[in-house]
Residue frames as qw, qx, qy, qz and C-alpha x, y, z in Angstrom:
[[0.241, 0.780, 0.566, 0.117, 20.95, 0.29, -2.65],
 [0.378, 0.166, 0.126, 0.902, 21.85, 3.56, -4.35],
 [0.058, 0.598, 0.436, -0.670, 20.36, 6.84, -3.29],
 [0.134, 0.314, -0.411, -0.845, 20.16, 7.62, -6.95],
 [0.020, 0.295, 0.930, 0.218, 17.41, 5.07, -7.51],
 [0.211, -0.277, -0.213, -0.913, 14.23, 7.06, -8.41],
 [0.581, -0.499, -0.608, -0.211, 11.95, 5.11, -6.01],
 [0.439, -0.266, -0.509, 0.691, 13.76, 6.53, -2.91],
 [0.066, -0.212, -0.002, -0.975, 11.51, 9.35, -1.50],
 [0.204, 0.360, 0.700, -0.582, 8.11, 10.28, -0.27],
 [0.059, -0.134, -0.725, -0.673, 5.06, 9.94, -2.54],
 [0.568, 0.204, 0.276, -0.748, 1.32, 10.81, -2.98],
 [0.065, -0.035, 0.958, 0.278, -0.06, 7.54, -4.22],
 [0.635, 0.131, -0.044, -0.760, -3.37, 7.21, -6.10],
 [0.283, -0.032, 0.956, -0.066, -4.94, 3.75, -5.73],
 [0.601, 0.209, -0.231, -0.736, -7.37, 2.45, -8.43],
 [0.285, 0.040, 0.955, -0.074, -9.36, -0.76, -8.05],
 [0.222, -0.188, -0.656, -0.696, -11.91, -1.47, -10.76],
 [0.447, -0.541, -0.643, -0.307, -15.44, -0.67, -9.56],
 [0.516, -0.611, -0.422, 0.427, -14.25, 1.17, -6.43],
 [0.018, 1.000, 0.014, -0.006, -13.71, 4.88, -5.58],
 [0.565, 0.567, -0.340, 0.494, -10.17, 6.20, -6.20],
 [0.686, -0.678, -0.137, 0.224, -8.08, 6.15, -2.94],
 [0.254, 0.827, -0.322, 0.383, -5.19, 8.34, -1.83],
 [0.846, -0.440, -0.116, 0.278, -2.29, 7.06, 0.32],
 [0.038, 0.916, -0.395, 0.065, 1.10, 8.43, 1.36],
 [0.977, -0.020, -0.037, 0.209, 4.24, 6.29, 1.01],
 [0.068, -0.869, 0.487, 0.048, 7.89, 6.57, 1.87],
 [0.960, 0.180, -0.091, 0.193, 10.46, 4.26, 0.25],
 [0.362, -0.871, 0.296, 0.150, 13.81, 4.64, 2.19],
 [0.311, 0.732, -0.599, -0.092, 17.31, 4.27, 1.02],
 [0.190, -0.343, 0.902, -0.181, 17.77, 1.07, 3.12],
 [0.272, -0.093, -0.894, -0.344, 14.78, -0.67, 1.53],
 [0.081, 0.361, 0.747, -0.552, 12.06, 0.23, 4.09],
 [0.161, -0.416, -0.556, -0.701, 8.52, 1.00, 3.11],
 [0.026, 0.346, 0.646, -0.680, 6.02, 2.97, 5.15],
 [0.108, -0.343, -0.584, -0.728, 2.50, 3.58, 3.78],
 [0.166, 0.218, 0.559, -0.782, -0.25, 5.65, 5.51],
 [0.092, -0.421, -0.788, -0.438, -3.95, 5.01, 4.59],
 [0.404, -0.350, 0.033, -0.844, -7.08, 7.02, 5.50],
 [0.379, -0.235, -0.882, 0.154, -8.74, 5.39, 8.49],
 [0.523, 0.054, 0.843, -0.112, -11.36, 4.38, 9.53],
 [0.301, 0.060, -0.666, -0.680, -13.15, 2.83, 6.52],
 [0.762, -0.070, 0.122, -0.632, -16.63, 1.41, 6.50],
 [0.430, -0.157, 0.889, -0.016, -16.95, -2.36, 7.10],
 [0.165, -0.017, -0.811, -0.561, -18.37, -4.57, 4.42],
 [0.667, -0.211, -0.109, -0.706, -22.13, -5.14, 4.33],
 [0.911, -0.155, -0.335, -0.185, -23.10, -7.93, 6.69],
 [0.467, 0.306, -0.635, 0.535, -19.91, -7.58, 8.87],
 [0.557, -0.577, -0.574, 0.167, -20.26, -7.84, 12.59],
 [0.354, -0.528, -0.143, 0.759, -18.77, -4.36, 13.02],
 [0.341, 0.886, 0.298, -0.099, -19.37, -0.97, 11.41],
 [0.199, 0.929, -0.309, -0.046, -15.85, 0.45, 10.99],
 [0.921, 0.011, -0.053, 0.385, -12.41, -0.83, 10.20],
 [0.170, -0.940, 0.281, 0.088, -9.28, 0.87, 11.49],
 [0.908, 0.276, -0.059, 0.309, -5.90, 0.07, 9.78],
 [0.563, -0.615, 0.201, 0.515, -2.34, 0.70, 11.01],
 [0.306, 0.774, -0.456, -0.315, 0.19, 2.29, 8.64],
 [0.982, 0.179, 0.005, 0.058, 1.70, -0.47, 6.54],
 [0.296, -0.766, 0.550, 0.149, 5.27, -1.46, 7.05],
 [0.950, 0.203, 0.227, 0.067, 7.48, -3.46, 4.64],
 [0.485, -0.436, 0.487, 0.581, 10.35, -3.68, 2.21],
 [0.650, 0.742, 0.030, -0.163, 11.18, -2.72, -1.35],
 [0.589, -0.377, 0.505, 0.507, 14.04, -3.53, -3.67],
 [0.294, 0.617, -0.360, -0.635, 15.14, -2.42, -7.17],
 [0.807, 0.233, 0.542, 0.041, 14.40, -4.56, -10.14],
 [0.594, 0.502, 0.270, 0.568, 16.38, -2.35, -12.54],
 [0.292, 0.129, -0.062, 0.946, 17.42, 1.24, -13.00],
 [0.310, -0.195, 0.010, -0.930, 13.85, 2.47, -12.64],
 [0.703, -0.265, -0.541, -0.378, 11.89, -0.63, -11.55],
 [0.165, -0.302, 0.723, -0.599, 11.02, -1.84, -8.00],
 [0.595, -0.325, -0.693, -0.244, 9.07, -4.48, -6.19],
 [0.117, -0.343, 0.513, -0.778, 7.66, -4.03, -2.82],
 [0.555, -0.430, -0.694, -0.158, 5.54, -5.72, -0.12],
 [0.045, -0.273, 0.466, -0.840, 4.04, -4.35, 3.06],
 [0.374, -0.406, -0.834, 0.005, 1.51, -5.30, 5.73],
 [0.289, -0.384, 0.158, -0.863, -1.25, -3.41, 7.67],
 [0.150, -0.203, -0.913, 0.322, -3.06, -4.63, 10.76],
 [0.313, -0.403, -0.330, -0.794, -6.79, -4.02, 11.23],
 [0.033, -0.249, -0.803, 0.541, -9.16, -3.72, 14.22],
 [0.119, -0.679, -0.612, -0.389, -12.89, -2.83, 14.48],
 [0.118, -0.719, 0.031, -0.684, -14.29, -0.03, 16.45],
 [0.781, -0.597, 0.000, -0.185, -14.07, -2.05, 19.66],
 [0.160, -0.751, 0.640, -0.011, -10.38, -2.79, 19.19],
 [0.858, -0.018, 0.511, -0.046, -10.99, -6.46, 18.16],
 [0.230, -0.385, 0.694, 0.564, -8.58, -7.81, 15.54],
 [0.738, 0.504, 0.219, -0.390, -10.18, -8.13, 12.01],
 [0.895, 0.271, 0.256, 0.244, -7.12, -9.28, 10.12],
 [0.367, -0.519, 0.353, 0.687, -4.38, -8.03, 7.85],
 [0.607, 0.784, 0.042, -0.124, -3.89, -6.50, 4.42],
 [0.618, -0.340, 0.475, 0.527, -0.71, -7.75, 2.68],
 [0.511, 0.824, 0.026, -0.244, 0.13, -5.67, -0.35],
 [0.642, -0.165, 0.498, 0.560, 2.50, -6.61, -3.14],
 [0.407, 0.877, 0.105, -0.234, 3.36, -4.17, -5.99],
 [0.653, -0.006, 0.332, 0.681, 5.67, -3.62, -8.78],
 [0.164, 0.928, 0.185, -0.278, 6.37, -0.22, -10.26],
 [0.637, 0.283, 0.219, 0.683, 8.39, 1.65, -12.91],
 [0.180, -0.699, -0.129, 0.680, 9.54, 5.20, -12.29],
 [0.503, 0.851, 0.145, 0.045, 9.20, 7.78, -15.02],
 [0.736, 0.351, -0.079, 0.574, 12.46, 8.84, -16.65],
 [0.034, 0.717, -0.162, 0.677, 12.49, 12.13, -14.69],
 [0.361, -0.016, -0.770, 0.525, 12.07, 10.30, -11.35],
 [0.232, -0.122, 0.256, -0.930, 9.11, 12.40, -10.29],
 [0.775, -0.010, 0.135, -0.618, 6.43, 9.76, -10.60],
 [0.003, 0.210, -0.974, -0.087, 5.86, 5.98, -10.77],
 [0.754, 0.040, 0.052, -0.654, 3.13, 3.51, -11.53],
 [0.296, 0.196, -0.924, -0.140, 2.30, -0.24, -11.68],
 [0.698, -0.303, -0.511, -0.401, 0.02, -3.04, -10.60],
 [0.172, -0.342, 0.727, -0.571, -0.64, -4.18, -6.98],
 [0.642, -0.306, -0.651, -0.266, -2.53, -6.99, -5.20],
 [0.327, -0.453, 0.505, -0.658, -3.92, -6.90, -1.72],
 [0.540, -0.141, -0.829, -0.025, -4.34, -10.19, 0.06],
 [0.455, -0.491, 0.190, -0.718, -6.98, -9.83, 2.81],
 [0.469, -0.019, -0.858, 0.209, -6.54, -12.30, 5.66],
 [0.610, -0.653, -0.286, -0.348, -8.89, -12.77, 8.71],
 [0.382, -0.757, 0.426, -0.316, -7.74, -12.58, 12.31],
 [0.905, -0.205, 0.372, -0.033, -7.02, -16.34, 12.15],
 [0.260, -0.535, 0.626, 0.504, -4.66, -15.86, 9.25],
 [0.531, 0.351, 0.755, 0.157, -7.01, -17.51, 6.69],
 [0.086, -0.080, 0.404, 0.907, -7.16, -15.77, 3.33],
 [0.355, 0.536, 0.600, -0.477, -10.54, -14.23, 2.81],
 [0.529, 0.793, 0.300, -0.025, -10.06, -12.45, -0.51],
 [0.492, -0.234, 0.254, 0.799, -7.69, -10.59, -2.85],
 [0.317, 0.894, 0.246, -0.199, -8.12, -7.36, -4.69],
 [0.619, -0.034, 0.314, 0.719, -6.00, -6.08, -7.58],
 [0.234, 0.940, 0.231, -0.086, -5.59, -2.72, -9.23],
 [0.625, 0.444, -0.022, 0.642, -3.09, -0.09, -10.16],
 [0.382, -0.782, -0.160, 0.467, -1.16, 2.65, -8.32],
 [0.489, 0.622, 0.048, 0.610, 0.38, 5.82, -9.54],
 [0.559, -0.627, -0.223, 0.495, 2.60, 8.07, -7.50],
 [0.296, 0.834, -0.028, 0.464, 3.86, 11.68, -7.55],
 [0.614, -0.021, -0.417, 0.670, 6.84, 12.71, -5.58],
 [0.316, -0.917, -0.243, -0.008, 6.35, 15.05, -2.64],
 [0.564, 0.365, -0.173, 0.720, 9.03, 17.78, -2.40],
 [0.359, -0.562, -0.387, 0.636, 10.02, 20.31, 0.30]]
């Protein structure tokens, strides 16, 4: 993987899901193909859940180029409730295209939400856009 690929770096990521508030995450895509994404935590549990709050780990995964400016990535976060009981995982898959200047990128994503038993409960799709963080 070339260090000249525009996806390598650290990013402020804006997450947009139709009908939901805009979210902000931080992401690092490393030269060797690693992905690390930090989310705000905790978040409120869904109405009717047996718990009040959800806590999510940072997500860890992989990315690879799909061209001079394109990339695909997948990463996984683990969740627990306020008592430390497992509530499942969020598996995120995204594709993105970097701007010609390499200072931003955007594209679609899908989150697959699995319960603690591994059964898929739902999926959510939206778009992300990112701006490079610099020193």
